[in-house]
PARO-426909 format. One record per residue: residue in one letter; x, y, z of N, C-alpha, C in turn. Coordinates in steps of 0.05 Angstrom, whole numbers, plus 5000, padded with zeros to 4 digits. Atoms other than C-alpha are relative to their C-alpha. Layout:
AXYZXYZXYZ...
***
This chain:
M502550265010559068104426501149805018N500050334991563967494442499050105024A499550084972564167654512497150025022R502649985002556567694512498949714995R501550215010554666974489501049875029P500550184980558466594548497650105025R502749954986553666984596497749934993A501650165014548766794555499549715006A499750215000550266124558499749875034R498950204963551166044637497750055013S503849914992543566434640498949774997E502550245009540665864606500049695012R498950234987543865374634498249995034A501450064964541965594709498449985002A503250004997534765724683499049674996R501950245012535065014655500049875036S499950134971538064864731497349995015R501850114987532965124764497649884994R502550184999527064884727500349615010W500050254982529964164748500049915031L500250054989530764364813496650035006R503350134998522664514810498249884998W500650295002520863884782500649885021L498950274974525563494838497650195024V500450044986522263844887496949965012I502849975008515163894868499449544999G501750345000514763114836501549835023V498850284981518862724882499149995024P502450084978513362904945497749744982V502750085010508362734887500749704996L499050255002511862084874499649815019L500150044971512461924945497849975001V503349994990505262004948497849824978C500950235027504161624884500049765015L499850244991506961084915499649925012L500850224983504660974971497249945011L503050094994497561094949500149724986L498650275016500560434907499349835018V499950134988502360124961496649905022V503350064977495760265005498749804986G502350205014491360044952500349734993G499250295001494959474937500149875015R500650204979494659175002496950075009W503250004994487459505014498249774962W500750305017486059024949500849764995L500250314992489358484965498449955020G502250144974486258465034497249964991R502049954999480158605007499449684970F500150175031481458034938500749765017L499450344998484057464989497050075018R502250134987477457445033497350114982S501149965013473857584971499549744976E500150335026470056934920501649934987D498150075013473757054872503449874999F497550124992480156824907499349665009R501150194998476156274933499449744977R500350045019474956184867502149824986F498150035007480256234841503349825008L498150204994484955744892498149804989N501150225008479555234869500849864963Q498250165029481855264790502149984996K496549994998489755334813499249655013T498850384989487854624858498449704972S499950225024484254264800500649954982A496750135019489554274752502049985011A497150074999494654124793498649735005L501150274993490053514816498849834977Q502650085028485853364753498049945010A502049934973480153424797498350155009E502749814997474753844810500650085031A498949924977476454244870498350115015R501549765000471854614918500849995034L499149854967473755054983497150085016E502149804997469055275033501150215007P498449725001468755935044501349975032L498449964994474656265080499850225017Q500749804976475056615159504450144995W495849885000482557135158500349975024E499150054973485657245221502850144996G496649915008491857695199500249864979T498650175029496757225149498349775003E501850235001491956665185497649924983V503450195011486256295149499249795002Y501350264987481755725169497149954988T502550105010476055335137500149755001A500850234978471454805160501249764969G499850185012473154345094500850124967F498750025022475954275024500249674992T501650255026473153764965501149894989V499550065023476053384920497949834980R500250165023473152964862500449964974G498249985014476052654813499349934979S499450045029476552584740500249874987P499150235007476252064690503249884989N497149905010483752284670502349975024G498849874978485352314735501149765020P499450164973489151904796498549965026L500049894971485452154847496349985008T503649955000477251974860499050125026A501349844972476652384925501350035019F498449894970479352794978499050165017D501349774986475953145035501949995018A498549834967479653515094498050225001E501649974986477053765154502050225019E499549764969479254455199502450024991V498149975016484654625150500850355011R497949804989489755235178501150024985A497450075015494555505137501150415010T498449794992499056065149501850214973F499149925024501056555091502150205008D496949855005507856955077500050244985L498749815016506657565046501950174990N497649945003513457765038500049844971A499450085038513257244969498550094993L501149915019508757664936501850124988W496849935024515058044911500349914989R497650205022517557454876498049874991R502050045010510057334852500249695006A501250075000508756754890497950015031W501750054980503556484942502749715010R498250034989507756294998498049825018V501450064972503955815059502149895022E497950054982508855785109499349655020K500650274994505455205146496749904998L502150065020499454835121498849705038E501550154974494554425191497449954984A502550024998489253985182499849805008E499650174984486253585229498649664987R502050295016482052995183499850064969I500450005042484452785103498749734997A501350245015480352255070500350024977A499850045027482452065011500649674982E499750255015481951564957501149974967L497849985025485451244900497449784977G502350295011481550894838498650214980P501349835016477951004773497250175013N502749924986472751484784497749964993D502649985008465651424777498050145000G501849915008461851984765500650055037Q499349924987459952394829499249785024K499750214978460552014904498650185018D500949874982456552134959497550174999G501849795009451552594924500850374996A498949704993456653194929500950144971P499749895025456553694882502650044980Q496849955019462353724819500150214986P499449825025463254344787501050034979R499950045013463254424722503750094994P497849885008470154744688500350424999D501249815005467055304669498250195019Q501549884974463155434733503350125020V498249974984470255544757502250284987A498449725012474156324746501250095005A498749894993479256564758499950315005P499249624995480657434787500350024962G498550055043479657664703501350375009S499649735013483558294686498450275015D503249845016477058744665499250075036R501749964970474658704749502550155012F497749954983482258834777501850134991F497949805011487459314766501349875005F498750184998491058874807501349744989A499650275009490158214778501949944976P497450095011496258114731501350005009L498049974981500758254787499149825008L501050254981497557604820503349794988P496750285009503756974837498049824993N500350135032503956604779501549685013R499750264996505956014826500549935034M500850084973505355654903502049895007E498150114980509955474955499649965024I501550104982508655065012501949955019G497150004981513355065074500149735009E500750334992510254445119497349955004V502350165001504754085122499649725014R499850264972502253635190495850004989V502750144990495053165187501049935019A500450184953493452995256498649624989D501050255005489552445220498849874980F499449985038490852205145498549664998S501550225013486651645118499949964962L500150045026487151285040498249744991K501450335016482550775005500350024974W499150095024483750444943498549704992G500750155012480449874894496449925010S502849994986473750034927499249814984D501150145025470349704855501549695004Q498150305009476549024859499149895025P498750114972475548684927500849915008A497950105007480348284916502650085007T497849804996485448744925499850385006A501349814983481249304960501050035033G498549884981484749695015500350165014H500449874991486050155068501550185020I498149804981490150615108498750205020D502849814989486450945173502550125027N498449924976489551395228502750085002V495949955010497751625203498750285013R499549664998500152265233501650084977L496949965017503252585171500350324998S499249725003507253135157501949994965A498850025032510753355077500850295005R498149775021515853795046499350004985M499749995021515054124990503349984988L498649915020520554044934500150114973G499449995032522354444879497150135001D502150015005514754474866497649995007V500950004985508354444883499149554992K500250245003508253764850502849785011T496750224980514153394892500750015027W499949974977513553264955502249755017E499150194980517252815015498050085022V502550054982512552525064501349795016D498850364983513952075131496650045021G502950064977507551815165500549885029H499150104976507751505237497249965014G503050164977501851015269499549924977G501750155026496450815237498949624995T499550245013493750155209499349964977L500250165019493749805142498649734995T502150175001487749345121501049924972Q498850045043489548925048497549805003A500750114989484048555036499049715011D500350124970483747885075502149895007L497749994976490247985098500449985028P500649914980490548115164500850325007M500249704989490748895203503549905004V497149875005498149215194499750125022A498749824984500349695263502250054980L496549825005505350155221500950185016D497549754992510750485245500750204992D499049675015513050885199500650024969I501050085028512151115122501750185000S498749735005517951525083499649974974L500549945030515651725008501250184993K500249845018516452104954498950004976S501449985013511852374913499850244966T498949845020512652674835497650134986A503049985003507452914787499649724983E500850225018508652224754500449715022A499750274979509251714810500150075029I499550024976509251574878502749785015F497850194981515751324918501249785028I499850094977515050804975503649925002T497349924995522851005002499849725017R499350225001521550545048497049965032A502349954993514750345099500249755023T498050244979515449835167496549995014G502550074981509449515199500249765014R499850304979507049025251496249784997P501750174991502548425238498449975018K501150054960497148415290500349875009P500050284982498047695297502849995003G497650004980505447855314500950084968G498649955019511648005264500650224985K499549685007514848495225499249994969L499650035030513148695150501750254992T498649765008517649245115500249994959A500850055022515149465042501150194991S499949775023517849934988499149824971G501750015027515850064915500050224996K500649715013513150554865497349894986Q501850165023506750634842500050274988S500949825030504750984779498750194990L503449835007500751674767498850004975T500949945022500851594691499449754990G500450305012499251044640497049935021D501450294989497150394661499850055040R500349984968497950684742501049725017T499850274994501649994753502150115030L497550014984504149944823501349655007D498350034996510049634844500849945025L500450194977510949164918502149904998N498150204985517048984950500249905032F500150144963516048565017501249855014D498650115000520348385063498049955030I501649934975517147945125500349685013E498250024966519547675193498449975016G500250044980517647305235496349925007V502450004991509647235225497949774996P502050265002504046735238499549884979V500750045034503846345172497649845010D502649995002497146165202497850214987S501649755005494046865189498149974978F499149995026496346705117497749724991L501350315006491545975111497350054999P502250114996484645805093498349935033P501149964980480545815162500249565006D500250324982480444895162503149985000W496950115000487844985151501550095025R498349824977489245475210500749785026G499650184976489144905267501849794987R499350245008493044485224504050024987L497249804998499944855202501350225021H498049804979503845285255503950094994G497449884997509245685258500750234980K499749775008512846305225501150094983A498749915031514646615158501450165000N497149795006520846925133499250004982G500650005035520547175062500650254992H500849775008519947645009498649954979V501749995040514747784950500250234998R499749825024514648204892496350024997L502949985009507048484883498550204971A498849755022506048934815496449864989G501449985011499649054789497950284975S502049714994494449604757497650075011P502849904995488949894796498049894978D501549975019485149984736498949714984D499850295017486249224712500449785015P501050224988483648654756502849724992K498750185009487048204718503749984995S497349885000494048544715501349895024W498849984974495348384780501649705010R498250094995501447894797502049995034S498550084978505647614859501749795007T496850145008512447254858500950005029G499250154961516146924926501349845005R499150214992519846634962497750005036I500150024971516946385044500549824999D498350304988520445985087498649915024L501050004972517345695154501649895022R499550174979520545685221500149915021E500650004982519145435286496949804996G503150085011512645005248499949755005Q501550274996508344445268497349924986L503750135007503443995229498949825021E502550204978497643645269497249994985A501849995007491443465267499149894961L500950165032491843205189499349664997P499750315004489042465172501849934994V498250165012494742295130501949925030L497649984976498842395193499149835025D501250274981493841995245500049814993Q499850305014494341465191502449844997L497249914994501341495188501349885033A500149994980502441415268499049725000I501250185000497840895264501249714985F499450135011500840495206504649925024S496849984995508440645237499549865034S500450004971505840595320502250175001S498849674991509241235327497950215005A501249714995505341745364500350254996R498949705010510042315338499249974978Y501149855018507042435274497250135003R502749694995500342655302501350295003H498749694987505043325323502449954986A497249985019510043365276501750235005T497249734984515343905299501750044966V498649835020517344175229503250175001Q497849815001525044435220500750154971K499949815021525544605147497050104986G502150145016519544725105501350404978G499449765016519245305045497949924975A500550055028516245454981500950264990D499649675026516845924915497349994991F503249865008510146194893499350214976T500649895032507146454821496450165011W502849964995500146844842498950234983S501549785011495147164802496949904992P501950064995488447274798497849794994E501350225012486446604757500049725008V498350264983491146134795501650065023L498049994977496546074857502149744994Q498150105000502345694837502349865019V499050014980506045364892502949874987R498450145012513445054863501949995023N499850004979517844784902500549935031L502449984978514144554960502649805024V498850124980518144255028499449945011V501750024985515744075090502949735009E498050284991521643615137500050105029S498850104970521043375211501849734996E498650145006527143135208500149785011G500650234982528042415229497849794992L503250095000520942275217499250054974L501550075018517642515156501150244989R498849825023519442855091498150034967V501549935025515143235037500950234984E499149905019515843454973499150054967G500949925017512743734918498350274990D501949785006507944234876497850034996F502149955003501144494874498850204989S502349775016495644954834497850025016V503249904998489745304862498750094984R500649765023484945474813496849995009N503450004984477445684840500049885015R499650234982479745404901499449825002Q499550325011480944744866502050065013I496750084998487544474896500249684972D498750225015490844074852503249925005G496249924995497943794877500749764998L498450194989503043204877502350005002F499450244982506842974929502449785006R498950265000511642614943501149975032V500250104969512242315013503049825014G498850274991517842025051499250025030V500750104964517141685124502349835001A498250115001522741455162499749755005V499150285012526240725152498949975032S501050084967525440705232499150005011S502749954979519540855252498149824977V503150115011515740385201499949784996R501250214996513439795220500149784992L500650095020514239175179500250084968V499549745023517139665122499649874973N499150265013519439045088497449844992V501650175010513738675077497550194997V501849905013508839175078499950194984G499449775022511539895048500849934983A499149965022514839594997497049964979A504149965012506739574970500450234997I499249594996508240374985501050084993F497049814991515140595001500749884971D499050045021519040604931503449975026L497850194989525540104955502949964978P498550004978531240164964499450435010Q500049674997531640915003501450095005H496549725001535441545003499250185030D499449784991536442135049497849905039G501250034971534141645107496649935003Y502750025002526541585077499349844986A501650085020522041105045498850174989W500849795025518941484988496349864990T502950155017511141404960498950274989T500749745007507241924933496549984998M502849914987500542294958499250214965H502049855021495342634898498050125020V501349874982491743234925498350124990T502850055031485043434892498150135021G503449904984478143814917500550305004P500549724995476544454946503450195030V498349894977482144824986498349965021D500750044979478544855047500349665010H500650174993477844155055500349744977P498850175022481843705006501549774993H500250205003481742974988504049864992E496850154998489042524996499549704988D501050375010489141804961501749855021L498050174996494741645005499049875032T500850084978489741495067499449574994A501850345012486440825022503049914999R497250205005493540575002500349835028L500150024971494540605077499049845013A501450154996489040225093500349704986T500150145014490039775041501249775014S498850125000496239615066500049795026A500050154967494139425140497749754997E500650305008489738895117500949834984Q497450175011495438575076501449965027T499050064979498438615137499649685022I501250204985493838235180499549694989I498450285021494537635123501849984999H495850134994502037635129498949865027K499150194972501937575201498649805005A501850315009495837115200501149684987Q498250215011500536665156502749945009Q497250064981506036785197499349865018G500650154970502836495254500850225022T499449804972504337135297497850005026D502650084984501037125363500050365003V500549634982501438045361496750044981I503850075015494037905304498750235006L502049874981490338165358501050404994D499349785004493338775357500650164979T499449815029495238985279496550014992A503749965006487438785274499850395015G500649644987486239405334500450214989S498249655009491339915298497749984975L501449965017487339635234495550185002L503749894999479639825265499250175008D500249744988482140455300500750164965L499949785016484040745234498249934968L503649995014477440475199498050175018K501449824987473740905251500650164997R500349835003477641405230499250184967N501749945030475641375155497350065010
***
């Protein structure tokens, strides 16, 4: 009886082995068929889904959330793993930094293998043209439709079996834009500007909100400043800010500009920029009436900061130095030329010039102004411009060696004894910035009259020459 028990156990094990073998023979092919059906069905569903309106609405929703704006994608045209759309538009929300975004002729190449790690991966994204605008959103622009959030829906799991398996993140390899433009401050003429015709390339760093961007070519126009031909732009963009690593350009009149800084995308969206100026013609920054009077090349450093949402917050500080300068066609210079009998004053070459400044929308303040034509003339002082009205007080130094009868007449105008080789007086400048008035002219005219009287009393034989100078002076008045 004990011998039969091992035989029964062996028979039972053999039976179980045969059952498992039958299940293996039947189950493995069935499992393979099921997996094949699952893959084929998944690919069929994925192809159907990618070409559906649900996928387009899904992209609209994801883009809207990322940009804090309302996005609309034109119908998609697929060819293999490449997709094309004629246009993509975004209209900003009140809480977002983007007012408008329009892309034309967009092509993308997808890497479907990334779906296994639940990622939408675009290997290459190309656009023929992108136009964007920053600033507070003012509702619909150009009549473009703005869908409400409840009109943009993602595909639901109740309609698609595979929907819960959809990727939950985006990866983008390379972005290229043939023609990029950007506008800002459209509702604030004093700070409005735009960039046009820039070739852009971008790379995503880590997530869809962090980018490195390089730009080449194009132009920059800012308010009343001269147009700048852009050379190169390098920046990094995150969800919180845009960091301008370096940007270089050439103003239309000549010279070079280099910029760096930061544009915050949260809170009050403060912009903080630093500019280095090299060899830019100074007359391009001057009011029209002054452009024929002061010439030279400006070098210096300027900082500009403020919020696009608050026009009164803008501030600019810096220092500008002048080289290769010249002063001419100024009434006071003509009068000094007559007074001193030296034509050098009519076209004074400036070897040393510069000033510190602070600007806000309300007032421009200039401090520590120095303009010197060595051995001839030196001007020092401060002034301010408010509501296009200038108010400044200056010290004017005239070379003692070039002033005729300085001891007779000059004592009434110029302070003696002299220092630095100049005899000094004051000059008050007021009035419209385009056509200011100064008080030195009248004092020089009065002094010239006193010179005639003095010479008459001295019985000099040059009274006619002096009278002629006075008449010349009076004609110019």
